[in-house]
C-alpha positions in Angstrom: 6.2 31.9 66.6 8.7 33.3 69.1 6.0 35.2 71.0 3.8 32.1 71.0 6.6 29.9 72.5 7.4 32.5 75.2 3.8 32.8 76.2 3.5 29.0 76.2 6.5 28.7 78.6 5.0 31.3 81.0 1.6 29.6 80.8 3.1 26.2 81.7 4.6 27.7 84.9 1.4 29.5 86.0 -0.5 26.2 85.6 1.5 24.9 88.6 0.3 27.6 90.9 -2.9 25.9 92.0 -1.3 22.7 93.3 1.3 24.7 95.4 -1.3 27.1 96.7 -3.7 24.2 97.6 -1.0 22.2 99.4 0.1 25.3 101.3 -3.5 26.2 102.2 -4.3 22.7 103.5 -1.2 22.4 105.6 -1.6 26.0 107.0 -5.3 25.5 107.8 -4.4 22.2 109.5 -1.8 24.0 111.7 -4.3 26.8 112.6 -6.9 24.2 113.6 -4.4 22.3 115.6 -3.6 25.4 117.6 -7.3 26.3 118.0 -7.1 29.7 116.1 -10.3 31.3 114.9 -11.4 32.6 111.5 -10.1 36.1 112.4 -6.5 34.7 112.6 -6.9 32.8 109.3 -8.5 35.7 107.4 -5.2 37.2 106.1 -4.3 33.7 104.8 -7.6 33.5 102.9 -7.3 37.0 101.5 -3.7 36.4 100.4 -4.5 33.1 98.7 -7.5 34.7 97.0 -5.4 37.5 95.7 -2.8 35.1 94.3 -5.4 32.9 92.6 -7.2 35.9 91.2 -4.0 37.4 89.9 -3.1 34.1 88.3 -6.4 34.0 86.5 -6.0 37.5 85.2 -2.5 36.6 84.0 -3.8 33.4 82.4 -6.5 35.3 80.5 -3.8 37.6 79.0 -1.7 34.6 78.2 -4.6 32.7 76.5 -5.4 35.8 74.4 -1.8 36.2 73.3 -1.4 32.5 72.5 -4.7 32.3 70.6 -4.0 35.5 68.7 -0.5 34.7 67.6 -1.4 31.1 66.9 -4.3 32.3 64.7 -2.1 34.7 62.9 0.3 31.9 62.1 -2.6 29.7 61.0 -4.0 32.4 58.7 -0.7 33.3 57.1 0.2 29.6 56.5 -3.2 28.9 55.1 -2.9 31.7 52.6 0.6 30.7 51.6 -0.4 27.0 51.2 -3.5 27.8 49.1 -1.6 30.2 46.8 1.3 27.8 46.4 -1.2 25.1 45.4 -2.7 27.4 42.8 0.7 28.3 41.5 1.8 24.6 41.3 -1.4 23.4 39.6 -1.2 26.1 37.0 2.4 25.0 36.2 1.4 21.4 35.4 1.0 20.1 31.8 -2.4 19.0 30.5 -1.5 15.4 31.0 -1.7 15.9 34.8 -5.4 16.8 34.5 -6.1 14.0 32.1 -5.2 11.3 34.6 -8.2 9.6 36.2 -6.9 10.2 39.7 -6.7 14.0 39.1 -10.3 14.7 38.1 -11.7 18.1 39.0 -13.7 17.0 42.1 -10.9 14.9 43.5 -8.3 17.7 43.1 -10.8 20.1 44.8 -11.2 17.8 47.7 -7.5 17.3 48.1 -6.9 21.0 48.0 -9.7 22.0 50.4 -9.2 19.1 52.8 -5.4 19.3 52.6 -5.3 23.0 53.5 -7.9 22.5 56.3 -5.9 19.6 57.7 -2.6 21.5 57.7 -4.3 24.4 59.3 -5.6 22.1 62.0 -2.0 20.9 62.5 -0.7 24.5 62.9 -3.6 25.5 65.2 -3.1 22.4 67.4 0.6 22.8 67.5 0.8 26.5 68.5 -2.4 26.9 70.4 -3.0 23.5 72.0 -0.1 21.0 71.8 2.8 23.2 72.9 1.0 24.5 76.0 -0.2 21.0 76.9 3.3 19.5 76.4 4.9 22.3 78.5 2.3 22.0 81.3 2.7 18.2 81.4 6.5 18.3 81.5 6.6 21.0 84.2 4.1 19.0 86.3 6.2 15.9 86.0 9.3 17.7 87.1 7.4 19.1 90.1 6.1 15.6 91.0 9.6 14.1 90.9 10.9 17.0 93.0 8.2 16.4 95.7 8.5 12.6 95.7 10.4 10.5 93.2 8.0 7.5 93.9 5.0 9.5 92.9 6.8 10.8 89.8 7.7 7.3 88.7 4.0 6.2 88.9 2.9 9.2 86.9 5.6 8.7 84.3 4.8 5.0 84.1 1.3 5.8 82.7 2.7 7.6 79.7 4.3 4.6 77.8 1.0 2.7 78.1 -0.9 5.7 76.7 1.6 6.0 73.8 1.4 2.3 73.0 -2.4 2.4 72.9 -2.4 5.5 70.6 0.1 3.8 68.3 -2.0 0.7 68.0 -5.0 2.9 67.3 -3.2 4.8 64.6 -1.9 1.6 62.9 -5.4 0.1 62.9 -7.0 3.2 61.4 -4.3 4.2 58.8 -5.8 2.1 56.0 -9.3 3.1 57.0 -8.5 6.8 56.8 -7.0 6.5 53.4 -10.0 4.6 52.2 -12.3 7.3 53.6 -10.3 10.0 51.9 -10.7 8.2 48.5 -14.4 7.7 49.1 -14.8 11.5 49.9 -12.9 12.4 46.7 -15.1 10.1 44.7 -18.3 11.5 46.3 -17.3 15.1 45.6 -16.4 14.3 42.1 -19.6 12.4 41.6 -21.7 15.4 42.9 -19.9 17.7 40.4 -20.5 15.2 37.6 -24.2 15.1 38.5 -24.5 18.8 38.2 -22.6 19.0 34.9 -24.6 16.1 33.5 -28.1 17.2 34.7 -29.4 17.7 31.1 -28.4 14.2 30.0 -29.6 12.6 33.2 -33.1 14.2 32.9 -33.4 13.6 29.1 -32.8 9.8 29.7 -34.8 9.8 32.9 -31.9 8.3 34.8 -32.5 10.1 38.1 -33.1 6.9 40.1 -30.1 5.2 38.5 -27.8 8.1 39.5 -29.3 8.2 42.9 -28.7 4.5 43.5 -25.0 5.0 42.4 -24.6 7.8 44.9 -26.4 5.7 47.6 -24.0 2.8 47.1 -21.1 5.2 47.6 -22.7 6.8 50.6 -23.4 3.4 52.1 -19.7 2.5 51.8 -18.7 5.8 53.3 -21.1 5.4 56.2 -19.8 1.9 57.0 -16.2 3.2 56.9 -17.0 6.1 59.2 -18.7 3.7 61.7 -15.8 1.3 61.7 -13.4 4.2 62.4 -15.7 5.5 65.2 -15.9 2.1 66.8 -12.1 1.7 66.9 -11.8 5.2 68.4 -14.3 4.5 71.1 -12.6 1.3 72.1 -9.1 2.7 72.4 -10.3 5.9 74.1 -12.0 3.8 76.7 -8.8 1.8 77.3 -6.8 5.0 77.7 -9.3 6.5 80.1 -9.1 3.3 82.2 -5.3 3.5 82.3 -5.6 7.1 83.5 -8.0 6.3 86.3 -5.8 3.4 87.4 -2.8 5.7 87.6 -4.8 8.2 89.6 -6.0 5.6 92.1 -2.4 4.3 92.5 -1.1 7.9 93.2 -3.8 8.6 95.8 -3.2 5.3 97.6 0.6 5.8 97.5 0.4 9.4 98.7 -2.0 8.4 101.5 0.4 5.7 102.6 3.3 8.2 102.7 1.2 10.7 104.7 0.3 8.0 107.2 4.0 7.1 107.4 4.7 10.7 108.3 6.8 11.2 105.1 4.5 13.7 103.6 2.0 16.3 104.8 -1.8 15.8 104.4 -1.9 18.6 101.9 0.3 16.5 99.6 -2.6 14.2 98.8 -4.4 17.1 97.0 -1.1 18.4 95.7 -0.2 15.2 93.9 -3.7 14.6 92.7 -3.8 18.0 91.0 -0.3 17.6 89.6 -1.3 14.2 88.1 -4.3 15.9 86.6 -2.0 18.5 85.1 0.0 15.6 83.6 -2.9 13.3 82.6 -5.3 15.9 81.2 -2.8 17.3 78.7 -1.7 13.8 77.8 -5.3 12.8 77.2 -5.9 15.8 75.0 -2.6 15.3 73.3 -3.6 11.7 72.3 -7.0 12.9 71.1 -5.0 15.4 69.0 -2.7 12.6 67.9 -5.7 10.8 66.5 -6.7 13.9 64.7 -3.2 14.4 63.4 -3.2 10.9 61.9 -6.2 12.1 59.9 -4.4 15.3 59.1 -1.5 13.2 57.8 -3.9 11.3 55.5 -5.2 14.4 53.9 -2.0 16.4 53.9 -0.3 13.4 52.3 -2.6 13.7 49.3 -2.2 17.5 49.3 1.6 17.3 49.1 1.5 14.6 46.5 -0.5 17.0 44.4 2.1 19.8 45.1 5.1 17.6 44.6 4.2 16.2 41.2 7.4 17.6 39.7 7.2 15.2 36.7 3.9 17.0 35.8 5.5 20.5 35.7 5.1 21.9 32.2 8.6 21.9 30.5 10.0 25.0 28.9 13.0 26.0 27.0 15.0 29.2 27.0 14.9 30.2 23.4 12.9 33.5 22.9 10.4 33.3 20.0 11.6 36.5 18.4 11.3 37.1 14.6 9.1 34.0 14.1 8.2 33.1 10.6 5.9 30.3 11.8 7.0 27.2 9.8 6.2 24.0 11.8 7.6 20.6 10.9 6.5 17.3 12.4 9.0 14.4 11.7 7.9 10.9 12.4 6.0 11.9 15.5 4.3 9.3 17.8 2.1 10.4 20.7 0.1 8.5 23.3 -2.2 10.2 25.8 -1.7 9.5 29.6 -4.8 7.3 29.4 -2.8 4.9 27.1 -4.6 5.8 23.9 -2.1 6.2 21.0 -3.3 9.2 19.0 -0.5 9.6 16.4 1.6 7.1 14.5 4.7 8.2 12.6 3.1 11.5 11.6 5.2 13.8 9.3 3.8 17.1 7.9 4.9 20.7 7.2 2.9 23.8 8.1 4.3 26.6 6.0 4.6 30.2 7.4 2.1 32.7 6.2 -0.2 30.0 4.7 -3.3 28.1 5.7 -3.0 24.4 6.4 -6.1 22.3 6.9 -6.3 19.1 8.9 -9.1 16.8 7.8 -10.3 13.4 9.0 -13.0 11.6 10.9 -13.5 12.0 14.6 -10.6 10.5 16.5 -8.2 10.7 13.6 -5.7 12.8 15.6 -6.3 16.3 14.2 -6.8 18.1 17.6 -3.8 16.1 19.0 -1.6 17.8 16.3 -2.7 21.2 17.5 -2.1 20.2 21.2 1.5 19.3 20.3 2.1 22.5 18.4 0.9 24.5 21.4 3.3 22.5 23.6 0.3 21.2 25.7 1.9 17.8 25.3 5.2 16.4 24.1 5.6 13.5 21.6 7.0 10.2 22.8 9.2 9.9 19.7 10.0 12.0 16.6 10.6 15.7 16.6 8.7 18.9 16.1 10.5 21.9 14.6 9.5 25.6 14.5 11.5 27.7 12.0 14.1 24.9 12.0 14.6 24.8 15.8 13.2 22.1 18.1 9.9 23.3 19.5 11.0 22.1 23.0 13.8 24.7 22.9 11.4 27.6 22.9 10.2 29.4 26.0 6.7 27.9 26.4 4.9 31.0 27.9 6.6 33.4 25.5 5.8 31.2 22.5 2.1 31.1 23.4 1.9 34.8 23.3 2.4 34.4 19.6 -0.3 31.8 19.2 -4.1 32.2 19.0 -6.4 29.3 19.7 -10.1 28.9 19.1 -11.7 25.6 19.9 -15.1 24.0 19.1 -16.1 24.5 22.7 -14.3 27.3 24.5 -14.3 28.0 28.2 -16.1 31.1 29.4 -15.0 32.4 32.7 -17.3 33.6 35.5 -17.5 37.3 34.9 -18.7 39.9 32.4 -18.5 39.8 28.6 -15.9 42.6 28.8 -13.7 40.6 31.2 -13.9 37.5 29.0 -13.0 39.3 25.8 -10.3 41.3 27.5 -8.7 37.9 28.4 -7.1 38.1 25.0 -5.3 41.3 26.0 -5.5 42.4 29.6 -4.3 45.9 28.7 -6.8 46.5 25.9 -8.9 49.7 25.9 -12.7 49.6 25.9 -12.6 50.7 22.3 -10.3 47.8 21.3 -12.6 45.4 23.2 -15.6 46.7 21.3 -13.8 46.6 18.0 -12.9 42.9 18.6 -16.6 42.2 19.4 -17.6 43.9 16.2 -15.2 41.7 14.2 -16.8 38.7 15.9 -20.3 40.1 15.1 -21.2 40.2 18.7 -21.3 44.0 19.4 -24.8 44.6 18.1 -26.3 41.8 20.1 -24.6 43.0 23.3 -26.0 46.5 22.7 -29.5 45.1 22.8 -28.9 43.6 26.3 -29.7 45.7 29.4 -26.2 45.5 30.8 -24.3 45.4 27.5 -20.7 44.4 28.0 -21.3 44.1 31.7 -23.6 41.1 31.1 -22.7 37.8 32.8 -20.9 36.0 30.0 -22.0 32.5 31.3 -25.6 33.5 30.8 -25.3 34.0 27.0 -26.2 31.4 24.4 -23.6 28.9 23.2 -23.3 30.7 19.9 -22.7 34.0 21.7 -20.1 32.4 23.9 -18.3 31.1 20.8 -18.2 34.6 19.4 -16.6 35.8 22.7 -13.8 33.3 22.2 -13.4 34.5 18.6 -13.3 38.1 19.8 -10.5 37.1 22.2 -8.6 35.9 19.2 -9.1 39.2 17.3 -8.0 41.1 20.4 -4.9 39.1 20.9 -4.1 39.4 17.2 -1.3 36.7 17.1 0.9 35.8 14.1 0.0 32.1 14.4 -3.6 30.9 14.6 -5.0 27.5 15.4 -8.7 27.0 14.6 -10.4 23.8 15.8 -14.0 23.9 14.5 -14.3 27.6 15.3 -17.8 28.0 13.9 -19.2 24.7 14.8 -21.9 26.0 17.2 -22.9 29.1 15.1 -25.8 29.6 12.8 -25.3 29.8 9.0 -25.5 33.6 8.8 -23.1 34.1 11.7 -20.8 31.4 10.3 -20.6 33.4 7.0 -19.9 36.6 8.9 -17.2 35.0 11.1 -15.7 33.3 8.0 -15.3 36.7 6.4 -13.7 38.2 9.5 -11.4 35.2 9.8 -10.4 35.4 6.2 -9.3 38.9 6.8 -7.4 37.8 9.9 -5.6 35.0 8.1 -3.8 37.2 5.6 0.0 37.0 6.2 -0.4 34.6 9.2 0.4 31.0 9.8 -3.0 29.3 10.2 -3.9 25.7 11.0 -7.6 24.9 10.7 -9.7 21.9 11.6 -13.1 22.1 10.2 -15.9 20.0 8.6 -17.0 23.1 6.7 -16.2 22.5 3.0 -15.8 26.2 2.3 -12.9 26.5 4.8 -11.2 23.3 3.7 -11.2 24.0 -0.1 -9.6 27.4 0.4 -6.6 26.0 2.4 -3.1 26.2 0.8 -2.5 22.6 1.8 -4.6 19.9 3.4 -3.5 16.9 5.3 -5.9 14.0 5.7 -5.5 11.8 8.8 -6.9 8.3 9.5 -6.5 6.6 12.8 -3.5 8.8 13.7 -1.7 8.5 10.4 -1.3 11.0 7.5 -2.7 9.2 4.5 -2.9 12.0 1.9 -1.9 15.6 1.5 -2.1 18.3 -1.2 -4.5 21.0 -2.4 -8.2 20.4 -2.9 -8.4 19.4 -6.5 -5.3 17.1 -6.3 -6.8 15.3 -3.3 -10.2 15.0 -4.9 -8.8 13.6 -8.1 -6.9 10.9 -6.1 -10.3 9.3 -5.3 -9.1 8.4 -1.8 -9.9 9.3 1.8 -10.3 13.0 1.1 -12.8 12.4 -1.6 -14.8 10.0 0.6 -15.0 12.6 3.3 -15.7 15.4 0.9 -18.5 13.5 -0.9 -20.1 12.5 2.4 -20.0 16.1 3.6 -21.6 17.2 0.3 -24.3 14.6 0.6 -25.1 15.6 4.2 -25.5 19.2 3.1 -27.8 18.0 0.2 -25.7 20.1 -2.1 -27.4 18.7 -5.3 -30.8 20.0 -4.2 -29.3 23.2 -3.0 -27.7 23.7 -6.4 -30.9 23.1 -8.2 -32.6 25.6 -5.9 -30.0 28.3 -6.6 -30.4 27.9 -10.4 -34.1 28.7 -10.3 
């Protein structure tokens, strides 16, 4: 930055060489002609002037290179720092931040990309363009005042009009730019949604419907862009008119002073070039000012995203050492950021070293309980205890090292199968990775693929991807395990194999399982039945079944859906 500023100062001084040289040349040539001297007498003058101008251009080339290089270095470093800071901040936010409608994936991506680009434009304009232009304009004004205060006043008088017009332009466009930013965010999110929903769109033959939705959004974006361009063209024309009027006034005033014998004839060109040195930078500065208003619009959203301090995931300081794994929920209420209340006065106990099942219809609040136990969210009221201490007191990141989580649909990262399994333990050896894959009954299938463990994980089937997630769990080997429909997308044979592996993994661990599989529910040490966010029953299988309540209704419905009666008759033959 210091180097850039020094080069900028030198450059603003060299920019004034041409007017001085031109004034000196015109006045000297006029004297030579007045005395009737020939070209031979004037040749040293021409050679000297040529040498000065050529030397100045060589110096300017070096200055331009230095300014551009140092300015670009600043831009690249700031861009890298901003992008990394954005990643760091986004990763620190709680899940509720992503659940908000204004923070959907496509919108966040647009804010991040556009925000960084806008701020880079600001840095580039500031250190490569704005500072040199400001310095050149300021030095030119000082020189004009030194030559003639009346000419300087005229040049200075143009600037307030320029600034006022630019201010009015910015005020008129401020709302338009924010609207355009929102439209671009909606458009980008819509395109991502189209790609993610391609199967559903095609299966329902809704291509035209989705195209019309995007067309309406595109039409609104197009009208907003044209309205902004129209305003820009109008104000740019007015500013150009002000500049030309100022130039005419300066030429007329300078000519009057020359005719009055107050200034030499070379001063006409001198003042014209100096005014150009003032007006051209100011014109470019105001064009940049328009751009900077757009920069402000996008950087505003970018910094809102970075400054969401209330979204930062909370953490305590208590280290989770010597965990037994007993969780207690006491009169817990929880409402998602969307406004949906998922839990109402929920109280339950998850005993250390035992398997606890959560049972209920879809939307009963089962997954929400696991989200709270993982500290993904915090309850609005009530308390959650772990080994008798408030869950909020524990160091969040340290606690999650002791928790294994397998969901019904697990995210598979872009990369190889080995990289995805190793996500459970980044320091695992190849032998440990393969052992985890064997426990998830995935190893043999991988060995049949051309690239084996180097296969692109996202190209595997849904069932194979689910086994990758289960292999991660085996590799992490945590003392607390949360299973949310872990075998939902697997075939019957693999489900049995995985159940056998999970049964071995469960021994001596605290396990919470959500499953519609009767075999996994009936083996639980205790089952809690939830309905509409409330615990309505709890106990072991036979006790709950004999109560003839919610548990029995769900159990009987599951049995009927499996056609167990017919299956039993088949097995007796």
